[in-house]
All heavy atoms as a GROMACS GRO file, in nm:
protein
  518
    1MET      N    1   2.948   0.216   0.030
    1MET     CA    2   2.822   0.176  -0.026
    1MET      C    3   2.704   0.237   0.049
    1MET      O    4   2.596   0.249  -0.005
    1MET     CB    5   2.812   0.024  -0.026
    1MET     CG    6   2.693  -0.027  -0.100
    1MET     SD    7   2.705  -0.206  -0.115
    1MET     CE    8   2.558  -0.236  -0.205
    2SER      N    9   2.723   0.277   0.172
    2SER     CA   10   2.613   0.334   0.249
    2SER      C   11   2.599   0.485   0.229
    2SER      O   12   2.510   0.546   0.288
    2SER     CB   13   2.631   0.304   0.397
    2SER     OG   14   2.747   0.366   0.447
    3SER      N   15   2.682   0.545   0.146
    3SER     CA   16   2.673   0.689   0.120
    3SER      C   17   2.584   0.715  -0.001
    3SER      O   18   2.594   0.646  -0.101
    3SER     CB   19   2.810   0.748   0.094
    3SER     OG   20   2.892   0.735   0.206
    4TYR      N   21   2.500   0.816   0.010
    4TYR     CA   22   2.416   0.859  -0.101
    4TYR      C   23   2.503   0.940  -0.195
    4TYR      O   24   2.551   1.047  -0.160
    4TYR     CB   25   2.301   0.943  -0.045
    4TYR     CG   26   2.199   0.985  -0.147
    4TYR    CD1   27   2.104   0.896  -0.192
    4TYR    CD2   28   2.198   1.114  -0.196
    4TYR    CE1   29   2.009   0.935  -0.284
    4TYR    CE2   30   2.104   1.154  -0.288
    4TYR     CZ   31   2.010   1.065  -0.332
    4TYR     OH   32   1.917   1.104  -0.424
    5ARG      N   33   2.529   0.888  -0.315
    5ARG     CA   34   2.625   0.952  -0.404
    5ARG      C   35   2.566   1.021  -0.525
    5ARG      O   36   2.595   1.134  -0.552
    5ARG     CB   37   2.728   0.849  -0.451
    5ARG     CG   38   2.807   0.793  -0.335
    5ARG     CD   39   2.926   0.714  -0.384
    5ARG     NE   40   2.987   0.640  -0.275
    5ARG     CZ   41   3.073   0.687  -0.190
    5ARG    NH1   42   3.110   0.812  -0.198
    5ARG    NH2   43   3.122   0.613  -0.094
    6MET      N   44   2.485   0.953  -0.604
    6MET     CA   45   2.430   1.015  -0.723
    6MET      C   46   2.296   0.953  -0.758
    6MET      O   47   2.268   0.840  -0.723
    6MET     CB   48   2.526   1.001  -0.840
    6MET     CG   49   2.539   0.858  -0.892
    6MET     SD   50   2.634   0.855  -1.041
    6MET     CE   51   2.765   0.744  -0.991
    7VAL      N   52   2.216   1.031  -0.829
    7VAL     CA   53   2.087   0.980  -0.874
    7VAL      C   54   2.103   0.915  -1.011
    7VAL      O   55   2.193   0.948  -1.087
    7VAL     CB   56   1.981   1.093  -0.881
    7VAL    CG1   57   1.959   1.153  -0.744
    7VAL    CG2   58   2.021   1.199  -0.980
    8ILE      N   59   2.016   0.821  -1.040
    8ILE     CA   60   2.019   0.756  -1.171
    8ILE      C   61   1.966   0.849  -1.278
    8ILE      O   62   2.018   0.856  -1.388
    8ILE     CB   63   1.936   0.625  -1.166
    8ILE    CG1   64   2.006   0.523  -1.075
    8ILE    CG2   65   1.914   0.567  -1.304
    8ILE    CD1   66   1.926   0.398  -1.052
    9HIS      N   67   1.859   0.923  -1.245
    9HIS     CA   68   1.794   1.013  -1.341
    9HIS      C   69   1.736   1.131  -1.265
    9HIS      O   70   1.680   1.112  -1.156
    9HIS     CB   71   1.684   0.937  -1.416
    9HIS     CG   72   1.630   1.012  -1.532
    9HIS    ND1   73   1.530   1.105  -1.520
    9HIS    CD2   74   1.663   1.007  -1.664
    9HIS    CE1   75   1.501   1.156  -1.638
    9HIS    NE2   76   1.581   1.097  -1.727
   10PRO      N   77   1.741   1.254  -1.319
   10PRO     CA   78   1.690   1.371  -1.248
   10PRO      C   79   1.541   1.361  -1.210
   10PRO      O   80   1.498   1.419  -1.112
   10PRO     CB   81   1.713   1.487  -1.345
   10PRO     CG   82   1.817   1.439  -1.439
   10PRO     CD   83   1.806   1.290  -1.446
   11ASP      N   84   1.462   1.287  -1.287
   11ASP     CA   85   1.321   1.272  -1.254
   11ASP      C   86   1.296   1.171  -1.142
   11ASP      O   87   1.185   1.158  -1.093
   11ASP     CB   88   1.242   1.226  -1.378
   11ASP     CG   89   1.237   1.334  -1.485
   11ASP    OD1   90   1.257   1.454  -1.452
   11ASP    OD2   91   1.213   1.299  -1.603
   12LEU      N   92   1.401   1.099  -1.100
   12LEU     CA   93   1.390   0.999  -0.993
   12LEU      C   94   1.494   1.028  -0.885
   12LEU      O   95   1.592   0.956  -0.870
   12LEU     CB   96   1.412   0.858  -1.051
   12LEU     CG   97   1.322   0.819  -1.168
   12LEU    CD1   98   1.371   0.692  -1.234
   12LEU    CD2   99   1.178   0.806  -1.122
   13PRO      N  100   1.475   1.135  -0.805
   13PRO     CA  101   1.581   1.181  -0.713
   13PRO      C  102   1.618   1.084  -0.601
   13PRO      O  103   1.728   1.090  -0.551
   13PRO     CB  104   1.524   1.310  -0.656
   13PRO     CG  105   1.376   1.296  -0.670
   13PRO     CD  106   1.355   1.216  -0.797
   14ASP      N  107   1.529   0.992  -0.563
   14ASP     CA  108   1.561   0.899  -0.454
   14ASP      C  109   1.601   0.761  -0.505
   14ASP      O  110   1.607   0.666  -0.429
   14ASP     CB  111   1.445   0.885  -0.357
   14ASP     CG  112   1.426   1.013  -0.276
   14ASP    OD1  113   1.526   1.083  -0.254
   14ASP    OD2  114   1.314   1.042  -0.236
   15THR      N  115   1.626   0.749  -0.635
   15THR     CA  116   1.667   0.622  -0.693
   15THR      C  117   1.815   0.632  -0.726
   15THR      O  118   1.858   0.719  -0.799
   15THR     CB  119   1.586   0.593  -0.820
   15THR    OG1  120   1.448   0.596  -0.787
   15THR    CG2  121   1.619   0.458  -0.877
   16THR      N  122   1.895   0.544  -0.668
   16THR     CA  123   2.040   0.552  -0.683
   16THR      C  124   2.099   0.415  -0.714
   16THR      O  125   2.030   0.315  -0.713
   16THR     CB  126   2.105   0.600  -0.552
   16THR    OG1  127   2.085   0.499  -0.453
   16THR    CG2  128   2.049   0.730  -0.504
   17TYR      N  129   2.226   0.415  -0.742
   17TYR     CA  130   2.300   0.290  -0.751
   17TYR      C  131   2.335   0.250  -0.608
   17TYR      O  132   2.389   0.329  -0.532
   17TYR     CB  133   2.427   0.308  -0.833
   17TYR     CG  134   2.398   0.341  -0.977
   17TYR    CD1  135   2.414   0.470  -1.026
   17TYR    CD2  136   2.353   0.243  -1.064
   17TYR    CE1  137   2.385   0.501  -1.157
   17TYR    CE2  138   2.325   0.273  -1.196
   17TYR     CZ  139   2.341   0.402  -1.243
   17TYR     OH  140   2.312   0.432  -1.372
   18GLY      N  141   2.303   0.129  -0.567
   18GLY     CA  142   2.328   0.087  -0.429
   18GLY      C  143   2.211   0.126  -0.340
   18GLY      O  144   2.096   0.116  -0.379
   19PHE      N  145   2.240   0.171  -0.219
   19PHE     CA  146   2.134   0.207  -0.125
   19PHE      C  147   2.074   0.342  -0.161
   19PHE      O  148   2.128   0.417  -0.240
   19PHE     CB  149   2.189   0.210   0.018
   19PHE     CG  150   2.228   0.073   0.068
   19PHE    CD1  151   2.359   0.042   0.092
   19PHE    CD2  152   2.131  -0.024   0.090
   19PHE    CE1  153   2.395  -0.083   0.138
   19PHE    CE2  154   2.166  -0.149   0.136
   19PHE     CZ  155   2.298  -0.179   0.160
   20GLU      N  156   1.960   0.374  -0.098
   20GLU     CA  157   1.887   0.496  -0.128
   20GLU      C  158   1.876   0.584  -0.004
   20GLU      O  159   1.904   0.541   0.107
   20GLU     CB  160   1.746   0.458  -0.176
   20GLU     CG  161   1.751   0.373  -0.301
   20GLU     CD  162   1.620   0.300  -0.329
   20GLU    OE1  163   1.531   0.299  -0.243
   20GLU    OE2  164   1.610   0.242  -0.438
   21SER      N  165   1.832   0.707  -0.026
   21SER     CA  166   1.806   0.796   0.087
   21SER      C  167   1.682   0.746   0.161
   21SER      O  168   1.607   0.665   0.109
   21SER     CB  169   1.784   0.938   0.036
   21SER     OG  170   1.670   0.945  -0.045
   22PRO      N  171   1.660   0.791   0.285
   22PRO     CA  172   1.543   0.746   0.360
   22PRO      C  173   1.414   0.767   0.283
   22PRO      O  174   1.400   0.865   0.210
   22PRO     CB  175   1.546   0.830   0.487
   22PRO     CG  176   1.688   0.870   0.501
   22PRO     CD  177   1.741   0.885   0.361
   23VAL      N  178   1.320   0.677   0.302
   23VAL     CA  179   1.193   0.685   0.231
   23VAL      C  180   1.122   0.816   0.263
   23VAL      O  181   1.078   0.887   0.174
   23VAL     CB  182   1.104   0.564   0.266
   23VAL    CG1  183   0.968   0.576   0.201
   23VAL    CG2  184   1.173   0.435   0.223
   24ILE      N  185   1.110   0.851   0.389
   24ILE     CA  186   1.049   0.978   0.432
   24ILE      C  187   1.146   1.043   0.531
   24ILE      O  188   1.139   1.017   0.651
   24ILE     CB  189   0.911   0.957   0.495
   24ILE    CG1  190   0.819   0.881   0.398
   24ILE    CG2  191   0.849   1.091   0.535
   24ILE    CD1  192   0.686   0.840   0.457
   25PRO      N  193   1.240   1.125   0.482
   25PRO     CA  194   1.344   1.181   0.572
   25PRO      C  195   1.290   1.252   0.694
   25PRO      O  196   1.350   1.245   0.800
   25PRO     CB  197   1.420   1.278   0.481
   25PRO     CG  198   1.396   1.227   0.343
   25PRO     CD  199   1.256   1.168   0.345
   26ALA      N  200   1.175   1.317   0.686
   26ALA     CA  201   1.120   1.390   0.801
   26ALA      C  202   1.082   1.296   0.915
   26ALA      O  203   1.074   1.339   1.029
   26ALA     CB  204   0.997   1.470   0.757
   27GLN      N  205   1.064   1.167   0.887
   27GLN     CA  206   1.024   1.074   0.991
   27GLN      C  207   1.140   1.002   1.058
   27GLN      O  208   1.120   0.920   1.146
   27GLN     CB  209   0.926   0.972   0.935
   27GLN     CG  210   0.793   1.033   0.898
   27GLN     CD  211   0.692   0.931   0.852
   27GLN    OE1  212   0.723   0.814   0.832
   27GLN    NE2  213   0.570   0.975   0.834
   28THR      N  214   1.264   1.032   1.019
   28THR     CA  215   1.379   0.965   1.080
   28THR      C  216   1.427   1.035   1.206
   28THR      O  217   1.511   0.982   1.277
   28THR     CB  218   1.496   0.955   0.981
   28THR    OG1  219   1.543   1.086   0.950
   28THR    CG2  220   1.456   0.882   0.855
   29LYS      N  221   1.377   1.155   1.233
   29LYS     CA  222   1.411   1.231   1.355
   29LYS      C  223   1.561   1.246   1.375
   29LYS      O  224   1.614   1.231   1.484
   29LYS     CB  225   1.346   1.166   1.477
   29LYS     CG  226   1.195   1.165   1.468
   29LYS     CD  227   1.132   1.102   1.588
   29LYS     CE  228   0.981   1.100   1.569
   29LYS     NZ  229   0.911   1.034   1.674
   30GLY      N  230   1.633   1.271   1.264
   30GLY     CA  231   1.776   1.294   1.270
   30GLY      C  232   1.860   1.168   1.273
   30GLY      O  233   1.983   1.175   1.272
   31GLU      N  234   1.799   1.052   1.279
   31GLU     CA  235   1.873   0.927   1.284
   31GLU      C  236   1.914   0.886   1.142
   31GLU      O  237   1.837   0.900   1.048
   31GLU     CB  238   1.787   0.818   1.346
   31GLU     CG  239   1.862   0.691   1.372
   31GLU     CD  240   1.789   0.599   1.468
   31GLU    OE1  241   1.678   0.632   1.512
   31GLU    OE2  242   1.846   0.494   1.499
   32LYS      N  243   2.037   0.834   1.129
   32LYS     CA  244   2.084   0.788   0.999
   32LYS      C  245   2.010   0.660   0.961
   32LYS      O  246   2.009   0.563   1.038
   32LYS     CB  247   2.234   0.762   1.001
   32LYS     CG  248   2.288   0.719   0.866
   32LYS     CD  249   2.437   0.701   0.867
   32LYS     CE  250   2.485   0.659   0.730
   32LYS     NZ  251   2.629   0.638   0.728
   33VAL      N  252   1.947   0.661   0.845
   33VAL     CA  253   1.875   0.545   0.794
   33VAL      C  254   1.923   0.516   0.653
   33VAL      O  255   1.926   0.604   0.569
   33VAL     CB  256   1.722   0.568   0.792
   33VAL    CG1  257   1.650   0.449   0.732
   33VAL    CG2  258   1.670   0.598   0.931
   34ILE      N  259   1.962   0.392   0.629
   34ILE     CA  260   2.002   0.347   0.497
   34ILE      C  261   1.890   0.257   0.448
   34ILE      O  262   1.846   0.168   0.520
   34ILE     CB  263   2.134   0.269   0.501
   34ILE    CG1  264   2.244   0.357   0.560
   34ILE    CG2  265   2.171   0.219   0.363
   34ILE    CD1  266   2.369   0.279   0.598
   35SER      N  267   1.841   0.281   0.327
   35SER     CA  268   1.729   0.201   0.282
   35SER      C  269   1.746   0.155   0.138
   35SER      O  270   1.824   0.211   0.061
   35SER     CB  271   1.598   0.280   0.295
   35SER     OG  272   1.598   0.391   0.208
   36LYS      N  273   1.672   0.053   0.104
   36LYS     CA  274   1.667   0.004  -0.033
   36LYS      C  275   1.534  -0.066  -0.052
   36LYS      O  276   1.496  -0.150   0.030
   36LYS     CB  277   1.782  -0.094  -0.061
   36LYS     CG  278   1.782  -0.152  -0.200
   36LYS     CD  279   1.808  -0.044  -0.303
   36LYS     CE  280   1.807  -0.101  -0.445
   36LYS     NZ  281   1.806   0.002  -0.545
   37GLY      N  282   1.461  -0.028  -0.154
   37GLY     CA  283   1.334  -0.091  -0.186
   37GLY      C  284   1.339  -0.147  -0.327
   37GLY      O  285   1.422  -0.107  -0.408
   38GLY      N  286   1.251  -0.239  -0.354
   38GLY     CA  287   1.245  -0.295  -0.487
   38GLY      C  288   1.112  -0.362  -0.514
   38GLY      O  289   1.045  -0.408  -0.422
   39ASP      N  290   1.074  -0.364  -0.641
   39ASP     CA  291   0.949  -0.424  -0.681
   39ASP      C  292   0.968  -0.502  -0.811
   39ASP      O  293   1.044  -0.459  -0.899
   39ASP     CB  294   0.842  -0.317  -0.708
   39ASP     CG  295   0.808  -0.236  -0.586
   39ASP    OD1  296   0.762  -0.294  -0.488
   39ASP    OD2  297   0.830  -0.113  -0.590
   40ILE      N  298   0.900  -0.614  -0.821
   40ILE     CA  299   0.878  -0.682  -0.947
   40ILE      C  300   0.730  -0.718  -0.947
   40ILE      O  301   0.664  -0.712  -0.842
   40ILE     CB  302   0.967  -0.807  -0.966
   40ILE    CG1  303   0.943  -0.910  -0.857
   40ILE    CG2  304   1.113  -0.770  -0.975
   40ILE    CD1  305   1.013  -1.043  -0.882
   41LEU      N  306   0.676  -0.755  -1.058
   41LEU     CA  307   0.534  -0.782  -1.069
   41LEU      C  308   0.489  -0.884  -0.964
   41LEU      O  309   0.539  -0.996  -0.961
   41LEU     CB  310   0.500  -0.834  -1.209
   41LEU     CG  311   0.352  -0.852  -1.239
   41LEU    CD1  312   0.276  -0.721  -1.223
   41LEU    CD2  313   0.333  -0.906  -1.379
   42GLY      N  314   0.403  -0.839  -0.874
   42GLY     CA  315   0.350  -0.926  -0.771
   42GLY      C  316   0.426  -0.930  -0.640
   42GLY      O  317   0.382  -0.992  -0.545
   43TYR      N  318   0.541  -0.863  -0.630
   43TYR     CA  319   0.624  -0.868  -0.509
   43TYR      C  320   0.687  -0.732  -0.481
   43TYR      O  321   0.724  -0.659  -0.573
   43TYR     CB  322   0.736  -0.972  -0.522
   43TYR     CG  323   0.686  -1.111  -0.540
   43TYR    CD1  324   0.665  -1.163  -0.667
   43TYR    CD2  325   0.657  -1.190  -0.429
   43TYR    CE1  326   0.616  -1.292  -0.684
   43TYR    CE2  327   0.608  -1.319  -0.445
   43TYR     CZ  328   0.587  -1.369  -0.573
   43TYR     OH  329   0.538  -1.495  -0.588
   44SER      N  330   0.703  -0.701  -0.355
   44SER     CA  331   0.772  -0.579  -0.313
   44SER      C  332   0.860  -0.611  -0.193
   44SER      O  333   0.828  -0.700  -0.114
   44SER     CB  334   0.672  -0.471  -0.273
   44SER     OG  335   0.593  -0.432  -0.382
   45SER      N  336   0.970  -0.538  -0.178
   45SER     CA  337   1.061  -0.556  -0.065
   45SER      C  338   1.113  -0.421  -0.018
   45SER      O  339   1.122  -0.327  -0.097
   45SER     CB  340   1.181  -0.644  -0.104
   45SER     OG  341   1.138  -0.773  -0.137
   46LEU      N  342   1.150  -0.414   0.109
   46LEU     CA  343   1.209  -0.294   0.165
   46LEU      C  344   1.309  -0.333   0.272
   46LEU      O  345   1.280  -0.417   0.358
   46LEU     CB  346   1.102  -0.203   0.226
   46LEU     CG  347   1.151  -0.074   0.291
   46LEU    CD1  348   1.219   0.017   0.188
   46LEU    CD2  349   1.036   0.000   0.358
   47LEU      N  350   1.427  -0.275   0.266
   47LEU     CA  351   1.532  -0.296   0.366
   47LEU      C  352   1.563  -0.162   0.431
   47LEU      O  353   1.585  -0.063   0.362
   47LEU     CB  354   1.659  -0.350   0.299
   47LEU     CG  355   1.786  -0.352   0.384
   47LEU    CD1  356   1.774  -0.459   0.492
   47LEU    CD2  357   1.908  -0.376   0.298
   48TRP      N  358   1.561  -0.159   0.564
   48TRP     CA  359   1.602  -0.041   0.640
   48TRP      C  360   1.715  -0.083   0.732
   48TRP      O  361   1.704  -0.183   0.804
   48TRP     CB  362   1.487   0.014   0.725
   48TRP     CG  363   1.398   0.110   0.653
   48TRP    CD1  364   1.354   0.102   0.525
   48TRP    CD2  365   1.342   0.229   0.707
   48TRP    NE1  366   1.274   0.207   0.496
   48TRP    CE2  367   1.264   0.288   0.606
   48TRP    CE3  368   1.350   0.290   0.830
   48TRP    CZ2  369   1.195   0.405   0.625
   48TRP    CZ3  370   1.280   0.408   0.849
   48TRP    CH2  371   1.204   0.465   0.747
   49ILE      N  372   1.824  -0.005   0.733
   49ILE     CA  373   1.937  -0.029   0.823
   49ILE      C  374   1.956   0.095   0.908
   49ILE      O  375   1.961   0.206   0.855
   49ILE     CB  376   2.066  -0.060   0.743
   49ILE    CG1  377   2.044  -0.186   0.659
   49ILE    CG2  378   2.184  -0.077   0.838
   49ILE    CD1  379   2.157  -0.213   0.562
   50LEU      N  380   1.965   0.077   1.039
   50LEU     CA  381   1.993   0.184   1.133
   50LEU      C  382   2.131   0.156   1.192
   50LEU      O  383   2.143   0.086   1.293
   50LEU     CB  384   1.886   0.190   1.243
   50LEU     CG  385   1.747   0.231   1.195
   50LEU    CD1  386   1.670   0.114   1.139
   50LEU    CD2  387   1.673   0.300   1.304
   51PRO      N  388   2.238   0.207   1.130
   51PRO     CA  389   2.373   0.170   1.171
   51PRO      C  390   2.408   0.209   1.315
   51PRO      O  391   2.480   0.134   1.381
   51PRO     CB  392   2.464   0.240   1.071
   51PRO     CG  393   2.379   0.334   0.995
   51PRO     CD  394   2.237   0.297   1.016
   52ASP      N  395   2.358   0.321   1.364
   52ASP     CA  396   2.390   0.362   1.501
   52ASP      C  397   2.331   0.266   1.604
   52ASP      O  398   2.384   0.253   1.714
   52ASP     CB  399   2.341   0.504   1.528
   52ASP     CG  400   2.414   0.606   1.442
   52ASP    OD1  401   2.527   0.577   1.397
   52ASP    OD2  402   2.357   0.715   1.417
   53ARG      N  403   2.224   0.199   1.569
   53ARG     CA  404   2.161   0.102   1.659
   53ARG      C  405   2.204  -0.041   1.630
   53ARG      O  406   2.160  -0.134   1.697
   53ARG     CB  407   2.010   0.110   1.647
   53ARG     CG  408   1.951   0.240   1.694
   53ARG     CD  409   1.801   0.234   1.676
   53ARG     NE  410   1.741   0.364   1.701
   53ARG     CZ  411   1.638   0.382   1.782
   53ARG    NH1  412   1.584   0.279   1.843
   53ARG    NH2  413   1.588   0.502   1.800
   54ARG      N  414   2.283  -0.058   1.522
   54ARG     CA  415   2.324  -0.191   1.477
   54ARG      C  416   2.202  -0.280   1.455
   54ARG      O  417   2.194  -0.394   1.501
   54ARG     CB  418   2.422  -0.254   1.575
   54ARG     CG  419   2.550  -0.173   1.589
   54ARG     CD  420   2.641  -0.227   1.693
   54ARG     NE  421   2.666  -0.369   1.662
   54ARG     CZ  422   2.785  -0.424   1.656
   54ARG    NH1  423   2.891  -0.351   1.681
   54ARG    NH2  424   2.800  -0.551   1.628
   55THR      N  425   2.104  -0.221   1.382
   55THR     CA  426   1.976  -0.287   1.360
   55THR      C  427   1.937  -0.277   1.213
   55THR      O  428   1.963  -0.176   1.149
   55THR     CB  429   1.866  -0.219   1.445
   55THR    OG1  430   1.904  -0.228   1.582
   55THR    CG2  431   1.730  -0.282   1.426
   56GLY      N  432   1.874  -0.381   1.163
   56GLY     CA  433   1.822  -0.381   1.028
   56GLY      C  434   1.689  -0.452   1.022
   56GLY      O  435   1.661  -0.542   1.101
   57VAL      N  436   1.606  -0.411   0.927
   57VAL     CA  437   1.476  -0.472   0.907
   57VAL      C  438   1.458  -0.497   0.758
   57VAL      O  439   1.481  -0.407   0.676
   57VAL     CB  440   1.361  -0.381   0.958
   57VAL    CG1  441   1.226  -0.442   0.928
   57VAL    CG2  442   1.377  -0.351   1.105
   58PHE      N  443   1.418  -0.619   0.722
   58PHE     CA  444   1.390  -0.653   0.583
   58PHE      C  445   1.248  -0.706   0.576
   58PHE      O  446   1.211  -0.797   0.651
   58PHE     CB  447   1.488  -0.759   0.532
   58PHE     CG  448   1.456  -0.807   0.394
   58PHE    CD1  449   1.480  -0.727   0.284
   58PHE    CD2  450   1.400  -0.932   0.375
   58PHE    CE1  451   1.450  -0.771   0.156
   58PHE    CE2  452   1.370  -0.977   0.248
   58PHE     CZ  453   1.396  -0.897   0.138
   59VAL      N  454   1.167  -0.648   0.488
   59VAL     CA  455   1.029  -0.691   0.469
   59VAL      C  456   1.009  -0.722   0.321
   59VAL      O  457   1.047  -0.643   0.235
   59VAL     CB  458   0.930  -0.580   0.512
   59VAL    CG1  459   0.786  -0.622   0.487
   59VAL    CG2  460   0.950  -0.542   0.657
   60SER      N  461   0.952  -0.838   0.295
   60SER     CA  462   0.920  -0.877   0.158
   60SER      C  463   0.777  -0.930   0.158
   60SER      O  464   0.739  -1.009   0.246
   60SER     CB  465   1.017  -0.985   0.110
   60SER     OG  466   0.995  -1.014  -0.027
   61TYR      N  467   0.696  -0.887   0.061
   61TYR     CA  468   0.558  -0.927   0.060
   61TYR      C  469   0.508  -0.945  -0.083
   61TYR      O  470   0.566  -0.890  -0.177
   61TYR     CB  471   0.470  -0.827   0.138
   61TYR     CG  472   0.499  -0.682   0.110
   61TYR    CD1  473   0.423  -0.610   0.022
   61TYR    CD2  474   0.604  -0.617   0.176
   61TYR    CE1  475   0.449  -0.476  -0.004
   61TYR    CE2  476   0.631  -0.484   0.151
   61TYR     CZ  477   0.554  -0.414   0.061
   61TYR     OH  478   0.581  -0.283   0.036
   62ASN      N  479   0.403  -1.023  -0.100
   62ASN     CA  480   0.356  -1.058  -0.233
   62ASN      C  481   0.239  -0.972  -0.279
   62ASN      O  482   0.128  -1.019  -0.301
   62ASN     CB  483   0.320  -1.206  -0.240
   62ASN     CG  484   0.211  -1.245  -0.143
   62ASN    OD1  485   0.184  -1.172  -0.048
   62ASN    ND2  486   0.148  -1.358  -0.167
   63THR      N  487   0.265  -0.845  -0.296
   63THR     CA  488   0.169  -0.751  -0.350
   63THR      C  489   0.244  -0.628  -0.399
   63THR      O  490   0.359  -0.606  -0.362
   63THR     CB  491   0.064  -0.710  -0.244
   63THR    OG1  492  -0.034  -0.627  -0.306
   63THR    CG2  493   0.125  -0.637  -0.128
   64ASN      N  494   0.181  -0.550  -0.483
   64ASN     CA  495   0.242  -0.426  -0.530
   64ASN      C  496   0.168  -0.305  -0.473
   64ASN      O  497   0.164  -0.201  -0.533
   64ASN     CB  498   0.240  -0.418  -0.683
   64ASN     CG  499   0.338  -0.511  -0.746
   64ASN    OD1  500   0.300  -0.604  -0.813
   64ASN    ND2  501   0.466  -0.489  -0.723
   65GLN      N  502   0.111  -0.317  -0.355
   65GLN     CA  503   0.038  -0.208  -0.293
   65GLN      C  504   0.102  -0.171  -0.161
   65GLN      O  505   0.167  -0.253  -0.098
   65GLN     CB  506  -0.107  -0.250  -0.269
   65GLN     CG  507  -0.180  -0.287  -0.396
   65GLN     CD  508  -0.318  -0.342  -0.367
   65GLN    OE1  509  -0.355  -0.360  -0.252
   65GLN    NE2  510  -0.394  -0.369  -0.471
   66ASP      N  511   0.082  -0.045  -0.118
   66ASP     CA  512   0.134  -0.001   0.012
   66ASP      C  513   0.065  -0.073   0.125
   66ASP      O  514  -0.048  -0.112   0.118
   66ASP     CB  515   0.115   0.149   0.028
   66ASP     CG  516   0.207   0.227  -0.064
   66ASP    OD1  517   0.305   0.171  -0.112
   66ASP    OD2  518   0.177   0.346  -0.087
   0.00000   0.00000   0.00000
């Protein structure tokens, strides 16, 4: 489940079934990052997992803005 396997649609290259590729790959400095984000009206969430560090971060907030 942590492997990036296929895209849902060619116009959405970072959207997959299951986890996604890193949000900004250039900022991971070679570290493996597993991520998943999601939005519904009024809410946004982001999960980042760093398996080599055995660390994860989950953020959920009530807005649709960065």
